[in-house]
Each structure stands twice: as C-alpha cells, then as structure tokens.
PAVORO-486677 format. One line per 3 residues: number of its first residue (from 1); for each residue x, y, z of C-alpha. Coordinates in steps of 0.1 Angstrom, whole numbers, plus 5000, padded with zeros to 4 digits. Example, Ala and Ser with C-alpha at 12.3 -4.5 7.8 and 13.67 -1.06 7.14 Angstrom:
% PAVORO-486677
1	5123/4955/5078 ~ 5137/4989/5071
This chain:
% PAVORO-486677
1	3151/5644/2202 ~ 3128/5670/2185 ~ 3140/5690/2152
4	3133/5724/2176 ~ 3155/5711/2206 ~ 3182/5704/2182
7	3179/5733/2164 ~ 3178/5756/2194 ~ 3213/5737/2207
10	3233/5744/2180 ~ 3222/5780/2175 ~ 3232/5789/2211
13	3261/5767/2206 ~ 3268/5790/2174 ~ 3263/5821/2191
16	3286/5814/2218 ~ 3309/5801/2191 ~ 3309/5837/2175
19	3327/5852/2204 ~ 3360/5832/2194 ~ 3357/5822/2158
22	3364/5851/2132 ~ 3332/5852/2109 ~ 3332/5865/2072
25	3317/5891/2058 ~ 3289/5876/2040 ~ 3278/5849/2070
28	3281/5888/2092 ~ 3255/5907/2067 ~ 3235/5878/2070
31	3237/5872/2109 ~ 3225/5910/2110 ~ 3196/5906/2092
34	3185/5878/2110 ~ 3193/5898/2142 ~ 3172/5929/2131
37	3144/5902/2118 ~ 3145/5884/2153 ~ 3137/5917/2170
40	3108/5928/2150 ~ 3090/5895/2154 ~ 3096/5899/2194
43	3084/5935/2198 ~ 3054/5927/2171 ~ 3044/5895/2195
46	3046/5916/2228 ~ 3028/5942/2210 ~ 2999/5920/2204
49	2995/5892/2228 ~ 2965/5895/2252 ~ 2984/5890/2287
52	3022/5890/2297 ~ 3022/5851/2303 ~ 3015/5844/2267
55	3053/5853/2268 ~ 3063/5832/2298 ~ 3098/5822/2277
58	3103/5858/2270 ~ 3131/5862/2301 ~ 3147/5836/2282
61	3144/5849/2248 ~ 3161/5881/2260 ~ 3193/5863/2275
64	3199/5845/2242 ~ 3190/5876/2217 ~ 3215/5900/2240
67	3243/5868/2238 ~ 3232/5870/2198 ~ 3238/5906/2199
70	3269/5907/2215 ~ 3281/5878/2198 ~ 3280/5898/2165
73	3290/5929/2184 ~ 3321/5912/2187 ~ 3322/5898/2155
76	3319/5935/2139 ~ 3342/5949/2162 ~ 3372/5925/2151
79	3362/5931/2117 ~ 3361/5967/2121 ~ 3396/5970/2139
82	3415/5939/2122 ~ 3400/5944/2081 ~ 3386/5984/2081
85	3357/5966/2069 ~ 3327/5952/2085 ~ 3308/5941/2052
88	3275/5958/2038 ~ 3249/5962/2063 ~ 3276/5982/2084
91	3288/6004/2064 ~ 3251/6010/2044 ~ 3236/6014/2080
94	3266/6039/2089 ~ 3266/6058/2056 ~ 3228/6063/2052
97	3224/6077/2088 ~ 3259/6097/2084 ~ 3244/6113/2053
100	3278/6119/2038 ~ 3280/6141/2077 ~ 3305/6122/2105
103	3291/6152/2128 ~ 3253/6146/2118 ~ 3257/6107/2121
106	3273/6103/2156 ~ 3249/6128/2169 ~ 3221/6108/2157
109	3236/6078/2171 ~ 3242/6097/2204 ~ 3206/6101/2205
112	3197/6070/2197 ~ 3218/6058/2224 ~ 3206/6086/2252
115	3167/6071/2242 ~ 3171/6034/2246 ~ 3197/6037/2274
118	3176/6065/2294 ~ 3144/6063/2286 ~ 3131/6028/2274
121	3163/6005/2292 ~ 3156/6023/2324 ~ 3122/6024/2326
124	3112/5987/2312 ~ 3141/5981/2343 ~ 3119/6000/2370
127	3085/5988/2359 ~ 3098/5951/2362 ~ 3109/5955/2393
130	3083/5974/2407 ~ 3060/5943/2392 ~ 3082/5915/2403
133	3074/5933/2440 ~ 3036/5941/2435 ~ 3032/5903/2424
136	3049/5883/2454 ~ 3032/5910/2481 ~ 3001/5902/2463
139	3001/5867/2462 ~ 2992/5859/2499 ~ 2957/5875/2493
142	2949/5860/2462 ~ 2956/5829/2476 ~ 2934/5837/2503
145	2910/5849/2474 ~ 2907/5813/2456 ~ 2907/5799/2491
148	2876/5820/2500 ~ 2857/5813/2468 ~ 2864/5778/2466
151	2847/5772/2500 ~ 2821/5793/2491 ~ 2811/5773/2459
154	2820/5802/2432 ~ 2851/5777/2420 ~ 2856/5741/2416
157	2889/5721/2424 ~ 2898/5725/2391 ~ 2891/5760/2391
160	2911/5770/2418 ~ 2944/5749/2408 ~ 2948/5769/2374
163	2943/5801/2390 ~ 2964/5789/2418 ~ 2991/5776/2390
166	2985/5812/2368 ~ 2996/5832/2404 ~ 3030/5811/2408
169	3038/5814/2369 ~ 3029/5855/2371 ~ 3055/5852/2405
172	3078/5834/2379 ~ 3078/5851/2351 ~ 3077/5891/2366
175	3109/5875/2391 ~ 3130/5865/2361 ~ 3117/5895/2339
178	3132/5919/2368 ~ 3162/5902/2365 ~ 3164/5896/2326
181	3161/5933/2324 ~ 3195/5939/2337 ~ 3203/5921/2307
184	3190/5947/2282 ~ 3208/5982/2306 ~ 3239/5961/2305
187	3236/5953/2267 ~ 3235/5989/2263 ~ 3263/6001/2285
190	3286/5976/2265 ~ 3272/5989/2231 ~ 3285/6025/2239
193	3319/6011/2256 ~ 3321/5993/2220 ~ 3316/6024/2200
196	3339/6046/2218 ~ 3371/6014/2215 ~ 3360/6011/2177
199	3366/6048/2169 ~ 3397/6050/2194 ~ 3410/6018/2181
202	3402/6026/2144 ~ 3423/6058/2145 ~ 3453/6045/2159
205	3454/6014/2140 ~ 3444/6036/2108 ~ 3469/6062/2116
208	3501/6032/2123 ~ 3490/6014/2093 ~ 3487/5983/2113
211	3454/5970/2097 ~ 3463/5990/2061 ~ 3498/5981/2059
214	3506/6017/2052 ~ 3496/6047/2077 ~ 3468/6069/2065
217	3457/6103/2078 ~ 3444/6103/2114 ~ 3410/6125/2092
220	3409/6099/2068 ~ 3413/6075/2093 ~ 3387/6092/2117
223	3358/6096/2089 ~ 3363/6057/2080 ~ 3361/6043/2112
226	3335/6066/2126 ~ 3311/6057/2095 ~ 3317/6018/2101
229	3315/6024/2144 ~ 3280/6044/2134 ~ 3269/6012/2112
232	3276/5993/2138 ~ 3263/6005/2166 ~ 3234/6014/2145
235	3231/5977/2137 ~ 3229/5965/2169 ~ 3214/5998/2191
238	3183/5995/2164 ~ 3179/5960/2175 ~ 3184/5966/2210
241	3157/5992/2210 ~ 3132/5969/2197 ~ 3140/5942/2223
244	3140/5971/2248 ~ 3105/5984/2239 ~ 3090/5950/2237
247	3101/5944/2271 ~ 3085/5976/2284 ~ 3050/5971/2264
250	3054/5934/2280 ~ 3058/5946/2319 ~ 3033/5973/2313
253	3010/5952/2298 ~ 2975/5943/2317 ~ 2956/5910/2311
256	2927/5918/2284 ~ 2903/5893/2265 ~ 2908/5914/2231
259	2938/5925/2211 ~ 2957/5961/2224 ~ 2946/5978/2193
262	2915/5975/2200 ~ 2915/5982/2237 ~ 2935/6017/2228
265	2906/6025/2201 ~ 2882/6020/2221 ~ 2895/6032/2253
268	2908/6067/2239 ~ 2877/6073/2217 ~ 2852/6063/2245
271	2840/6096/2252 ~ 2833/6121/2220 ~ 2833/6148/2242
274	2870/6147/2251 ~ 2873/6148/2207 ~ 2857/6175/2204
277	2870/6196/2231 ~ 2904/6187/2212 ~ 2892/6197/2177
280	2881/6230/2190 ~ 2912/6235/2209 ~ 2928/6229/2175
283	2907/6250/2154 ~ 2911/6280/2182 ~ 2951/6276/2174
286	2951/6281/2137 ~ 2930/6309/2140 ~ 2943/6327/2164
289	2980/6318/2168 ~ 3007/6321/2143 ~ 3014/6277/2143
292	3003/6270/2103 ~ 2964/6267/2104 ~ 2966/6244/2072
295	2977/6216/2095 ~ 2958/6226/2124 ~ 2922/6233/2110
298	2920/6197/2091 ~ 2928/6178/2123 ~ 2905/6196/2139
301	2874/6193/2119 ~ 2885/6154/2115 ~ 2884/6152/2153
304	2849/6167/2153 ~ 2834/6145/2127 ~ 2853/6116/2146
307	2838/6125/2179 ~ 2800/6127/2162 ~ 2805/6097/2141
310	2816/6076/2175 ~ 2792/6097/2195 ~ 2759/6080/2169
313	2773/6052/2173 ~ 2772/6051/2209 ~ 2733/6056/2210
316	2729/6029/2181 ~ 2746/6007/2205 ~ 2728/6015/2236
319	2694/6012/2216 ~ 2704/5978/2207 ~ 2713/5968/2242
322	2680/5978/2256 ~ 2661/5960/2230 ~ 2688/5928/2234
325	2678/5929/2275 ~ 2642/5933/2266 ~ 2644/5900/2240
328	2665/5884/2266 ~ 2638/5893/2294 ~ 2608/5884/2273
331	2625/5848/2263 ~ 2636/5839/2300 ~ 2599/5846/2305
334	2586/5821/2281 ~ 2615/5796/2286 ~ 2604/5760/2309
337	2620/5765/2344 ~ 2649/5743/2345 ~ 2642/5731/2378
340	2676/5705/2374 ~ 2693/5733/2396 ~ 2673/5733/2425
343	2678/5698/2433 ~ 2711/5696/2448 ~ 2717/5696/2481
346	2748/5712/2497 ~ 2767/5692/2522 ~ 2771/5716/2548
349	2757/5757/2547 ~ 2757/5785/2571 ~ 2725/5806/2571
352	2729/5840/2591 ~ 2707/5870/2594 ~ 2720/5901/2584
355	2730/5913/2616 ~ 2758/5887/2613 ~ 2768/5896/2573
358	2798/5917/2588 ~ 2816/5889/2599 ~ 2818/5871/2562
361	2822/5905/2545 ~ 2861/5911/2539 ~ 2852/5950/2529
364	2843/5952/2568 ~ 2870/5931/2584 ~ 2855/5901/2587
367	2873/5870/2586 ~ 2853/5843/2586 ~ 2858/5832/2550
370	2893/5825/2563 ~ 2884/5807/2596 ~ 2865/5783/2576
373	2895/5775/2551 ~ 2910/5769/2585 ~ 2883/5745/2596
376	2885/5725/2565 ~ 2927/5722/2571 ~ 2925/5714/2611
379	2899/5686/2603 ~ 2922/5673/2574 ~ 2949/5673/2596
382	2930/5659/2629 ~ 2910/5634/2613 ~ 2925/5629/2576
385	2889/5634/2563 ~ 2880/5655/2533 ~ 2853/5680/2546
388	2832/5688/2517 ~ 2826/5727/2505 ~ 2808/5752/2531
391	2783/5772/2516 ~ 2777/5807/2536 ~ 2748/5825/2528
394	2725/5853/2545 ~ 2687/5844/2553 ~ 2668/5876/2561
397	2637/5854/2573 ~ 2663/5850/2604 ~ 2667/5871/2638
400	2693/5896/2629 ~ 2723/5878/2652 ~ 2709/5844/2644
403	2724/5813/2626 ~ 2718/5784/2618 ~ 2743/5751/2604
406	2726/5727/2577 ~ 2742/5693/2570 ~ 2723/5679/2537
409	2698/5704/2534 ~ 2684/5695/2570 ~ 2691/5724/2601
412	2715/5704/2628 ~ 2718/5731/2647 ~ 2714/5772/2655
415	2730/5796/2675 ~ 2726/5835/2681 ~ 2752/5858/2692
418	2758/5896/2696 ~ 2782/5913/2671 ~ 2795/5938/2688
421	2804/5915/2724 ~ 2825/5890/2737 ~ 2815/5858/2751
424	2830/5849/2787 ~ 2830/5818/2802 ~ 2842/5809/2836
427	2864/5778/2834 ~ 2856/5768/2870 ~ 2878/5784/2894
430	2871/5825/2892 ~ 2848/5836/2921 ~ 2846/5872/2912
433	2815/5877/2893 ~ 2809/5901/2860 ~ 2780/5919/2848
436	2768/5903/2814 ~ 2740/5892/2799 ~ 2731/5854/2804
439	2735/5833/2775 ~ 2748/5797/2767 ~ 2777/5790/2747
442	2766/5771/2715 ~ 2789/5744/2708 ~ 2793/5730/2738
445	2759/5744/2760 ~ 2784/5756/2785 ~ 2769/5788/2806
448	2784/5819/2791 ~ 2778/5858/2793 ~ 2778/5888/2770
451	2799/5913/2779 ~ 2810/5946/2763 ~ 2845/5958/2747
454	2849/5977/2774 ~ 2849/5948/2802 ~ 2866/5917/2782
457	2902/5933/2795 ~ 2884/5930/2831 ~ 2873/5900/2821
460	2910/5884/2809 ~ 2926/5892/2843 ~ 2900/5876/2862
463	2908/5844/2844 ~ 2876/5839/2821 ~ 2877/5823/2786
466	2865/5856/2770 ~ 2860/5845/2730 ~ 2851/5872/2697
469	2821/5863/2679 ~ 2839/5847/2644 ~ 2855/5824/2670
472	2823/5813/2686 ~ 2802/5805/2653 ~ 2837/5790/2636
475	2838/5768/2670 ~ 2802/5756/2666 ~ 2809/5748/2628
478	2841/5728/2640 ~ 2823/5704/2666 ~ 2790/5702/2640
481	2813/5693/2609 ~ 2833/5666/2634 ~ 2806/5647/2642
484	2788/5646/2616 ~ 2817/5639/2591 ~ 2809/5605/2589
487	2778/5612/2569 ~ 2800/5634/2547 ~ 2823/5610/2538
490	2810/5602/2501 ~ 2821/5575/2480 ~ 2842/5600/2458
493	2861/5615/2487 ~ 2873/5576/2491 ~ 2882/5571/2457
496	2906/5608/2458 ~ 2918/5592/2490 ~ 2925/5557/2473
499	2940/5580/2444 ~ 2964/5594/2470 ~ 2977/5567/2481
502	2979/5547/2449 ~ 3007/5573/2441 ~ 3030/5561/2467
505	3018/5525/2475 ~ 3005/5516/2438 ~ 3005/5477/2451
508	2988/5481/2481 ~ 2960/5496/2461 ~ 2961/5470/2430
511	2954/5442/2460 ~ 2924/5462/2479 ~ 2905/5476/2451
514	2885/5463/2439 ~ 2900/5427/2440 ~ 2896/5423/2479
517	2867/5453/2490 ~ 2848/5476/2466 ~ 2850/5515/2477
520	2817/5512/2491 ~ 2827/5488/2517 ~ 2858/5512/2524
523	2837/5545/2527 ~ 2813/5521/2556 ~ 2847/5514/2575
526	2858/5548/2569 ~ 2829/5565/2584 ~ 2827/5535/2614
529	2863/5553/2626 ~ 2849/5588/2621 ~ 2825/5582/2639
532	2841/5574/2668 ~ 2863/5603/2660 ~ 2894/5580/2652
535	2916/5598/2622 ~ 2920/5582/2591 ~ 2951/5599/2585
538	2973/5570/2584 ~ 2952/5553/2554 ~ 2982/5530/2546
541	2978/5511/2581 ~ 2941/5511/2571 ~ 2941/5497/2539
544	2974/5469/2545 ~ 2947/5458/2576 ~ 2919/5458/2552
547	2940/5439/2528 ~ 2946/5415/2554 ~ 2912/5406/2568
550	2894/5417/2538 ~ 2898/5379/2521 ~ 2887/5366/2557
553	2853/5387/2560 ~ 2833/5414/2545 ~ 2815/5427/2571
556	2822/5460/2577 ~ 2817/5463/2612 ~ 2843/5434/2622
559	2863/5447/2599 ~ 2863/5483/2616 ~ 2873/5466/2644
562	2907/5449/2632 ~ 2917/5482/2618 ~ 2910/5498/2655
565	2933/5473/2664 ~ 2961/5483/2643 ~ 2954/5519/2653
568	2957/5511/2688 ~ 2989/5532/2695 ~ 2965/5565/2677
571	2937/5556/2698 ~ 2956/5554/2731 ~ 2973/5587/2726
574	2943/5603/2718 ~ 2916/5590/2748 ~ 2938/5579/2774
577	2964/5609/2776 ~ 2972/5608/2812 ~ 2999/5598/2833
580	2971/5573/2851 ~ 2941/5567/2832 ~ 2909/5561/2849
583	2883/5542/2831 ~ 2852/5519/2834 ~ 2849/5482/2827
586	2822/5454/2823 ~ 2813/5428/2842 ~ 2823/5399/2825
589	2788/5380/2833 ~ 2772/5411/2816 ~ 2801/5405/2783
592	2787/5370/2782 ~ 2755/5383/2781 ~ 2755/5403/2754
595	2775/5379/2734 ~ 2748/5353/2740 ~ 2722/5378/2728
598	2740/5389/2691 ~ 2726/5376/2663 ~ 2731/5369/2628
601	2715/5381/2596 ~ 2721/5382/2562 ~ 2725/5424/2566
604	2751/5416/2593 ~ 2752/5411/2632 ~ 2732/5428/2656
607	2721/5424/2695 ~ 2687/5415/2708 ~ 2688/5418/2744
610	2655/5420/2763 ~ 2639/5452/2771 ~ 2645/5449/2811
613	2679/5439/2810 ~ 2689/5468/2788 ~ 2674/5490/2812
616	2695/5481/2840 ~ 2719/5485/2819 ~ 2711/5522/2810
619	2706/5525/2844 ~ 2742/5512/2857 ~ 2759/5533/2831
622	2746/5564/2839 ~ 2754/5563/2871 ~ 2787/5553/2864
625	2789/5580/2842 ~ 2775/5612/2867 ~ 2803/5594/2890
628	2830/5603/2865 ~ 2813/5639/2857 ~ 2817/5650/2895
631	2853/5645/2896 ~ 2858/5663/2861 ~ 2867/5636/2842
634	2858/5620/2809 ~ 2842/5586/2810 ~ 2860/5559/2789
637	2845/5525/2793 ~ 2870/5492/2781 ~ 2855/5457/2775
640	2867/5430/2753 ~ 2875/5430/2712 ~ 2845/5411/2709
643	2821/5428/2726 ~ 2829/5467/2719 ~ 2808/5472/2687
646	2778/5457/2702 ~ 2778/5480/2739 ~ 2789/5511/2713
649	2759/5508/2696 ~ 2739/5500/2726 ~ 2753/5528/2751
652	2749/5554/2720 ~ 2709/5556/2729 ~ 2716/5574/2761
655	2751/5585/2757 ~ 2765/5590/2723 ~ 2799/5609/2731
658	2808/5579/2756 ~ 2842/5565/2747 ~ 2843/5526/2741
661	2875/5510/2741 ~ 2888/5476/2738 ~ 2916/5454/2752
664	2933/5457/2722 ~ 2932/5492/2715 ~ 2955/5497/2746
667	2989/5507/2736 ~ 3012/5487/2762 ~ 3026/5515/2778
670	2995/5535/2786 ~ 2986/5529/2827 ~ 2947/5525/2827
673	2930/5519/2865 ~ 2896/5506/2865 ~ 2875/5526/2893
676	2838/5517/2880 ~ 2821/5485/2862 ~ 2787/5480/2846
679	2769/5449/2857 ~ 2734/5438/2856 ~ 2737/5418/2893
C-alpha cells in the first residue's frame, strides 16, 4: 500500500478513537492547531480552484473533518468537565475573546454561532440542494447536446466520452454535496448543544466539588467554565465556519479558465462608469452630510482615479486588438492556402435548402438532430453496424424545400418537402379521397399527397398514413444508409467491432486475427452480409464460423455463405416471418447450367453465362416477381447453397432488392411453399 493510503487509514481510526480514549492536554493543543490549519487549507483551495470538480473529493473531506472536529469537541468537553482545563489553546481563545468580560465573550460567541448556523451553513445547504436538482434535471439535455455535436462532427468520440464523463462526475459531485452539507448544519447544532452542556455541567460539577474536590462559589465556577466553554466553542466553531465558507464558495463557483481574483477584478472593474458614479456619490455624501469626509472624500477620489486608469487601459486594449486583428488578416492573406482539409470526404451528408433549416434548428423547435442520433442507434440495433457521423449542412444552391443525401461526396438521392404540410399516403384500402398536392414519397417511391394541418385529423380518421416532414427526411435517410451501409463499413470500424468482441472472447480473436484472416478479409465478409440486409450483431457466431472455415479457404464469398448458414435462424426469422411462406424456386436444370458456367480466376470465381440464356432467365424471373407483386407479397427465391451467391449477383442486374436464400439458411421450423419456378425450358 502507498504511504498516503496508510496515513489516511490511521488518521480516520485515530479520529474515531478520540471519541472514546482520553487525550492529554498537549496532544489536544496540537490537534486543535491542526484542525485550524486543515480548515484554512480547505478554504483557500476552494477559493482558488477554477471549477468545483477540481475538488471532487470535497464531500468526503467534509465528512472526515466534521468527525475530526466532533472528536475534538468530545475530548475537550471531557477535559473541561473532568479536569476544569482543556489546554492552552482553548484557554487562550476564551480569555482573548472574552477580554476579561464574560458577558462580552458570550455575546461574541453567540454572534459567531448565529452567523455560522443561520447565514453560511443554511445558505450553503440550500445552494447545494438547488444545484444538485438543476444538475440532475439538465443531464438529459446535456447528453442530447453531446450526441448532436457528435453527429454534426463538431466533436469526436473521445471528446464526447470526456464530456459525458464530466456530466456524470458533476451529477455525482453535486448529489454528494447536497448530502454532505447536512454534516455542516448538524455540526453547528452539535456545537451549540455542547456549549450549553459545558456551561451547565461545569457549574454543577464545580459548585459541588466533584471535579475540584472542593466546592467553589457558583460565580467563580461560572467564570471558569464560561471562559473555557467560549474558548472550546470558538476553537471548534472557527474551523467549522471556515469549512462552511469553503462549502458555500465551492457550490456557488462556476467553471472558469482563470482564478477567482482575476475574474472578480475583471468583472467588478470592467465598467469605469460604475466606479465614477460610486466615487461621485461618496464625495457628495462627504460634502453634504455629517458623515466623516476624511474617509468618504479620499475613497471617492481613489475610485475616480481608478476609473480613469481602467478607461485608459480599455482604450489601449481596443487599439491593440484592432491592430492585432489587422495583422492576423494580413498574415492570412500572405499565408499559402492549406488544401489538406479540403481533401476530406464525409461518409454521409444531408444537405438542405434554407426553407428546411427550422427542422434542424433546436431553437426553432426542430428535432432533426435528435432523429439523426436515433437513426444511428436504430441501425446499430437492427444491423449491428457502426454508422459514421452524419454531416448536416445547409446549401443555398438548393431549392428552399429541397434536400439531397450524399454518400462519400456523391449524391445518391434527393427529395423535396413542404415545411408546413403533412404527407398523407393511402395504404390501399381507403376509398374516400382528400384534397392535396400530389407527390411521391421519397424513400419508397409511393404515391402520396401533401395536406395542410387542418386536413390532418380528417386524413387519419379516414385511414391515411400521415407523416410529418422530419419523419419523411429521417425515413429517407435511414433507407439510404441501410442500402449503402456495406460501402460505409471501413477497416477501422471492423477493428472497433473486433476490439469489442475481444473484451469478452479474447481466445476467439487471438485465433482469428491475424492468424487465420486479416481485417480486410473480415471486412469483405461483413460487407457481403450487410449488402443483403443480414444483421452482423451476432459477431461471436460470425467470427467463430470464420475461424472454423478460414483455414480451409480464404475466398470471402464462400466464407460469407458458411456464415449465412450458421445464421440461418436469424435470416429465417427476418425474411420468412409468415405462418406459410410462399417462395420461388430454381429449376434443377437451370441450377446445373449455372454451376457449369462458373469460372475460376486468381481474383475468385465468377459466372459466365451466354447472353441468350441470361436474357431468358431475366424474363422468367421478372414474370414471377410481377406475379408475387400482384398478390401483395415480397418475392423470395430459394436455391441450393452452391448456386445462391452466383444467382444473387446475376439477379442484381434487374432486381437488386430480390431476396435470394439457400436451403441451408432455412430454419427447420419454418414452413415454405413454392408457387413459382424460374427455368429456361
């Protein structure tokens, strides 16, 4: 153990032991001086700290010093009542403050106690309570602000983590201070009670001779024990007053880059006019009132001189800043342009016209930033992929109500919305029509109508699906990201996923990377899965499959098929979620034709069908897909495992969204029924 830990443990044990074990007078004097010293150190540290979290251990320090002070109170009370003396420190404090007058000493002591209990302690307690409440209430808003800054690219993940940690520390600190302030309050109450016990008990014990072995007059006993009690009360209440002041300073302090003295001088002396008016007022009071002008006139003149000096410094500072800004502008003009920052391409961008800005402006009630945060979380939960930072920008070159979505700097899709309207879509069974502006839903290309706020309730009653503008943009953005997430998965993202799995499955990762496969090969397998909307959240199963088959083949397409087979339950539940699922199958002769047309090369295998056969496949496939669409079902094609990947690549040319599954990917509990077949016969 460190020396500091040993010392702290011994100190706490000694403090608690003081309550039970009697201490000699000399040791009491040493501990009382140490108590005052600690209180001064704590007060000055709180005064000169730049923000409250610099003293995050203050609640614990407050508890320890309170117990220490109570232990000293008990020890001095034992000596006062048992021996009629409590050491030189207590005796000196009592005699010095009383000044030979017990009544005066008692009054001064009572005033100090009142200030300590009613002013500083009560105030610090209230401020601690309010600060804790406000900090806890503000936590959700601060968390959302951090997420918004993270999504807009103003901060990175490391900065976001530090800011979240600081918010948690603030909540813990102010919550602890709220409770710790009760120690100070109750300590003051205990000090008052101990004072009365010392006086009353001392008079009784002294006058009866229990302590002195010889009875003494009541007035003499009152004199002796009152002086000792005042000294004991002061020697404990003064450190308590210092600690209470430190508590009040700490909970009322705001975070700043400079020290408190600089801030006070800068803020109180920043307006020369205030000092001039104050100085003039003091001079007028000195000249026209009976107040002593020997005091008011010099102070007023000093304030006038100080105001003139500050005014002169402000003018010089203004000129200096103007010259400095001109020098900086000139330097910027002469400096060669740094084009490195212009080379960066944002993975995802959402640009919008000025008419849509209110959707992203929190001050105008916009919640688009919050929706962007939810998009990243939704895709992480649904697909297990890390969505890069989504950059939001206004673009004056766009139409006011237009927005575009870019992937890696290239425009992928765009849409247009009416800011003060709602989009109503007929789900297919609504017969009554409503008036509106015809449009197309941008995410899925469905026919829709723009309707006004007054028509919204009627449309919902009729059965229309009514969507507000932020939801339209968020849905469109979500679908674009889902369809391109395989392009956005970088090697760094894969490394992050690997590190996350390694925390719980280190043996698996040590076997897989880099002994069996490299990060690039794992990236290609994960991208293949995401391209067909297969979730990669179950990374342990994926990595175990890659570790099993990576020693047999390094063909990422083949490895993808092995992984899909081990994810059969998840794939089946996602795509085959009906009681009886209708599917399309491939003619066995066509499967054989495809297998005979597979060619091997150094870059991997590929399908080499003649154009005539390919065209016949496309025609038959399109025919089956139209038949499925006519009955309102999503077409799903089922084929043998060895053919699946090649037919999927082939079908992407005409129907990119076609779901192609293999027999090995079907969970045994799923019921399927073939109602169509693709053949070239």
